[in-house]
C-alpha positions in Angstrom: -1.9 23.7 3.0 1.5 23.9 1.8 2.3 25.2 5.0 0.8 23.3 7.3 1.9 19.9 5.4 5.6 21.1 4.8 5.3 20.6 1.3 7.8 22.2 -1.1 6.7 24.9 -3.3 8.3 22.9 -6.7 5.3 20.2 -6.0 3.0 20.1 -8.6 -0.4 18.4 -8.7 -0.4 15.4 -11.2 -1.9 16.0 -14.2 -5.8 14.7 -14.5 -5.6 11.1 -16.3 -2.7 10.2 -15.0 -2.9 6.6 -12.7 0.6 5.7 -12.9 3.9 7.8 -11.9 7.2 6.9 -11.6 9.2 8.7 -8.6 9.7 12.2 -10.1 11.0 13.9 -6.9 7.6 13.7 -5.3 6.8 13.7 -1.8 5.3 10.7 -0.6 2.6 12.9 1.9 1.9 15.3 -1.1 0.8 12.8 -3.6 -1.3 10.8 -0.8 -3.3 14.3 -0.5 -3.6 14.1 -4.3 -5.0 10.4 -4.2 -2.0 8.4 -4.8 -0.4 5.4 -2.8 3.4 4.9 -3.4 5.0 1.6 -3.6 8.7 2.1 -3.5 9.3 4.3 -6.6 5.8 3.7 -8.1 2.5 5.9 -7.6 -0.7 4.6 -8.2 -3.7 6.2 -8.1 -6.1 4.7 -5.3 -9.6 4.3 -7.1 -7.6 2.9 -9.5 -5.9 0.2 -7.4 -9.4 -0.4 -6.2 -10.3 -1.5 -9.9 -7.3 -3.5 -9.9 -7.7 -5.1 -6.9 -11.5 -6.3 -7.8 -10.2 -7.4 -11.3 -7.6 -9.5 -9.5 -10.1 -11.0 -7.3 -12.5 -11.6 -10.1 -9.6 -13.5 -11.9 -8.4 -15.3 -9.0 -8.8 -19.1 -9.0 -6.6 -21.6 -6.8 -5.2 -18.2 -5.0 -3.8 -17.7 -8.6 -4.9 -15.2 -11.2 -3.1 -14.4 -14.6 -2.4 -10.8 -15.8 -4.3 -9.5 -18.6 -4.1 -6.5 -20.9 -7.1 -5.2 -18.8 -5.3 -4.9 -15.7 -2.5 -3.2 -17.4 -4.5 -0.6 -19.3 -6.1 0.6 -16.2 -2.5 1.5 -14.8 -1.5 2.7 -18.1 2.2 1.4 -17.4 4.6 -0.5 -19.5 4.5 -4.7 -18.7 7.9 -4.6 -16.8 6.6 -1.9 -14.7 3.5 -3.7 -13.8 5.5 -6.5 -13.1 7.7 -4.8 -10.8 4.6 -3.3 -9.1 2.5 -6.7 -8.5 6.2 -7.7 -6.5 6.0 -4.5 -4.3 2.4 -5.2 -4.0 3.4 -8.7 -2.3 2.4 -10.8 -5.3 4.5 -13.3 -6.3 5.5 -14.7 -9.6 4.1 -18.1 -10.1 6.0 -20.8 -12.7 3.4 -20.5 -15.2 3.7 -17.1 -17.6 2.5 -13.9 -16.6 0.5 -15.8 -13.3 0.6 -14.2 -9.7 -0.5 -15.1 -6.2 -0.7 -13.5 -3.3 2.1 -13.9 -0.4 0.7 -11.5 2.0 2.7 -9.6 4.3 5.1 -10.9 6.8 3.5 -11.2 10.1 5.4 -9.2 12.8 6.4 -10.7 16.3 4.4 -9.2 18.9 6.0 -7.7 21.9 4.2 -8.0 24.7 5.4 -5.9 28.0 5.7 -7.7 30.8 5.0 -6.1 34.1 6.5 -7.0 37.7 3.6 -7.7 39.7 4.7 -5.0 42.0 4.8 -2.3 39.1 1.6 -3.2 37.6 0.0 0.3 37.4 -3.7 -1.3 37.5 -2.4 -2.0 41.3 -2.3 1.8 42.1 -6.2 2.0 40.6 -7.6 -0.7 42.7 -6.1 0.7 45.6 -8.4 3.7 45.3 -11.3 4.3 46.8 -13.3 5.5 44.1 -17.4 5.3 44.2 
């Protein structure tokens, strides 16, 4: 497996029970195989992320939610790291203390490829007599 995924020998599987890791020279693909999602310098177990998102959804009112100790305990990280992680997951800090709202992802402008009518690849297919 290490050869197929080109993973260095020094990579070790995180100990059982760790939900939150700060980048310790882990490779993103290796930790993804171990069940962790990367947010800049932080790695969070995917199943714990799901539980966190459910707690956020259950506590959301008017597109805002307040951070509570249950959310932080899920990850097992410090308060500062939790707040930084919220920003990395596209949540914006509200003026109210410990309150966030989801900003969403930036929309990408779609790039359409415009074909000249003469260069349209489907014209060639239409000209074939296939039956």
